[in-house]
C-alpha positions as CSV (number, residue, x, y, z in Angstrom):
1,M,-3.8,3.5,22.0
2,E,-6.6,0.9,22.2
3,S,-9.2,3.6,21.3
4,T,-7.2,4.6,18.2
5,T,-7.0,0.9,17.1
6,R,-10.7,0.5,17.6
7,E,-11.5,3.7,15.6
8,L,-9.4,2.5,12.6
9,S,-11.1,-0.9,12.8
10,D,-14.5,0.7,12.9
11,V,-13.7,2.9,9.8
12,L,-12.4,-0.1,7.8
13,E,-15.4,-2.3,8.8
14,N,-18.0,0.4,8.2
15,N,-16.6,1.8,4.9
16,L,-15.1,-1.4,3.3
17,G,-17.2,-4.1,5.0
18,F,-14.1,-5.7,6.7
19,A,-14.5,-7.4,10.0
20,A,-11.2,-6.6,11.6
21,D,-11.2,-9.7,13.7
22,E,-11.6,-12.0,10.7
23,K,-9.3,-10.6,8.0
24,F,-6.6,-8.5,9.6
25,D,-5.4,-7.0,12.8
26,I,-4.7,-3.3,13.2
27,S,-2.3,-2.2,15.9
28,I,-0.5,1.0,16.6
29,K,2.6,0.9,18.7
30,D,4.9,3.5,20.1
31,K,7.7,0.9,20.0
32,R,10.3,0.3,17.3
33,A,10.0,-2.7,15.1
34,K,12.3,-5.6,16.0
35,A,15.0,-6.8,13.6
36,G,13.5,-9.2,11.1
37,Q,9.9,-8.0,11.8
38,E,7.9,-7.1,8.7
39,F,6.2,-3.7,8.8
40,A,5.1,-0.9,6.5
41,L,4.6,2.8,7.4
42,V,1.0,4.0,6.8
43,F,0.5,7.7,6.1
44,L,-2.7,8.3,7.9
45,E,-3.5,11.6,6.0
46,N,-3.8,9.5,2.8
47,L,-5.4,6.4,4.4
48,S,-8.8,8.1,4.2
49,S,-8.3,8.3,0.4
50,V,-7.7,4.5,0.3
51,I,-10.9,3.9,2.3
52,D,-13.0,6.3,0.2
53,N,-11.7,5.4,-3.3
54,L,-11.0,1.6,-3.3
55,S,-13.4,-1.3,-3.5
56,K,-13.0,-4.0,-1.0
57,M,-11.3,-6.2,-3.6
58,E,-8.9,-3.4,-4.7
59,F,-8.0,-2.9,-1.0
60,K,-7.3,-6.6,-0.5
61,V,-5.1,-6.7,-3.5
62,L,-3.2,-3.6,-2.5
63,I,-2.6,-5.1,1.0
64,A,-1.4,-8.4,-0.6
65,I,1.1,-6.4,-2.7
66,V,2.3,-4.4,0.3
67,K,2.9,-7.6,2.1
68,I,5.2,-9.0,-0.6
69,C,6.8,-5.8,-2.0
70,Q,10.4,-5.2,-1.6
71,F,12.4,-2.3,-0.2
72,N,11.2,1.0,-1.7
73,N,7.7,-0.5,-2.4
74,V,8.9,-2.3,-5.6
75,Y,7.1,-5.5,-6.5
76,K,8.4,-7.8,-9.2
77,V,6.0,-10.7,-9.0
78,T,3.4,-12.1,-11.3
79,H,-0.3,-11.7,-10.8
80,E,-0.4,-15.5,-10.4
81,L,2.0,-15.3,-7.4
82,I,-0.1,-12.5,-5.8
83,S,-3.1,-14.7,-6.3
84,K,-1.5,-17.7,-4.7
85,S,0.0,-15.9,-1.8
86,S,-3.3,-14.0,-1.0
87,G,-6.0,-16.5,-1.9
88,I,-7.5,-14.0,-4.3
89,E,-8.6,-15.2,-7.8
90,R,-6.1,-14.3,-10.5
91,S,-8.7,-12.4,-12.6
92,N,-9.6,-10.3,-9.5
93,V,-5.9,-9.5,-9.0
94,T,-5.4,-8.5,-12.6
95,R,-8.6,-6.3,-12.6
96,S,-7.7,-4.7,-9.3
97,I,-4.1,-3.9,-10.3
98,K,-5.4,-2.2,-13.4
99,K,-7.8,-0.1,-11.3
100,L,-5.0,0.6,-8.6
101,K,-2.8,1.9,-11.4
102,E,-5.6,4.1,-12.8
103,K,-6.3,5.5,-9.3
104,G,-2.6,6.1,-8.5
105,Y,-2.1,3.6,-5.8
106,I,0.3,1.6,-7.9
107,L,2.8,3.7,-9.8
108,V,4.9,2.8,-12.8
109,D,8.4,4.2,-13.7
110,E,7.9,4.4,-17.5
111,E,11.7,4.6,-18.0
112,T,12.5,1.3,-16.2
113,K,8.9,-0.3,-16.3
114,T,9.2,-0.8,-12.5
115,E,5.9,-1.1,-10.7
116,F,5.7,0.0,-7.0
117,V,3.1,0.9,-4.4
118,N,2.6,4.7,-4.1
119,P,4.9,5.7,-1.2
120,N,2.5,8.5,-0.2
121,V,0.2,5.8,1.2
122,F,2.4,2.9,2.4
123,M,6.2,2.8,2.7
124,K,8.1,-0.4,3.1
125,G,11.6,0.1,4.3
126,S,13.4,3.2,5.5
127,L,11.9,6.5,4.7
128,H,15.3,8.1,5.1
129,L,16.9,5.8,2.6
130,F,14.0,6.2,0.2
131,K,14.5,10.0,0.1
132,G,17.9,9.3,-1.4
133,S,16.6,7.0,-4.1
134,N,16.0,7.6,-7.8
135,T,12.3,6.9,-7.4
136,Y,12.0,9.6,-4.8
137,R,13.8,12.1,-7.1
138,K,11.6,11.2,-10.1
139,I,8.4,11.7,-8.0
140,K,9.7,15.0,-6.7
141,E,10.6,16.1,-10.3
142,G,7.2,15.0,-11.6
143,K,8.7,12.3,-13.8
144,I,6.6,9.7,-12.0
145,N,3.0,10.8,-11.5
146,S,2.2,10.2,-7.8
147,G,-1.5,9.8,-8.4
148,G,-2.6,13.2,-7.0
149,L,-2.3,12.1,-3.4
150,P,-0.8,14.7,-1.1
151,Q,3.0,14.3,-0.6
152,A,3.4,12.5,2.7
153,F,7.1,12.9,3.2
């Protein structure tokens, strides 16, 4: 397990310029999350897309959004709040969110105007419950463009 963690850290450091020990910690565990513990599923087959297609700032903003998003990856917060919670300048947040939408990492349900992180990369909450949601149905039916990323679930 330690070697897998080190390999992911190396990829992020070499491709995005992150130093794992100064900005974030990557750990892969075979254990279940404890009640009340924050976590997000990461679909490794699409993680390489994140590394290859996002700038360092876009990646930071995406991670900041994942940290604050609600169940089913929905986030209903202002760019100002994302900026304050992450320490990233508001103008960088706004610019990065625009790019993340263009690249398909943030999706928009045009019917409800709800914005959410593409569940094919990160999933916050229960995958089982997500599969019963309207968002999942709309993605499967093509009513919400999933950004061209391979279906992870």
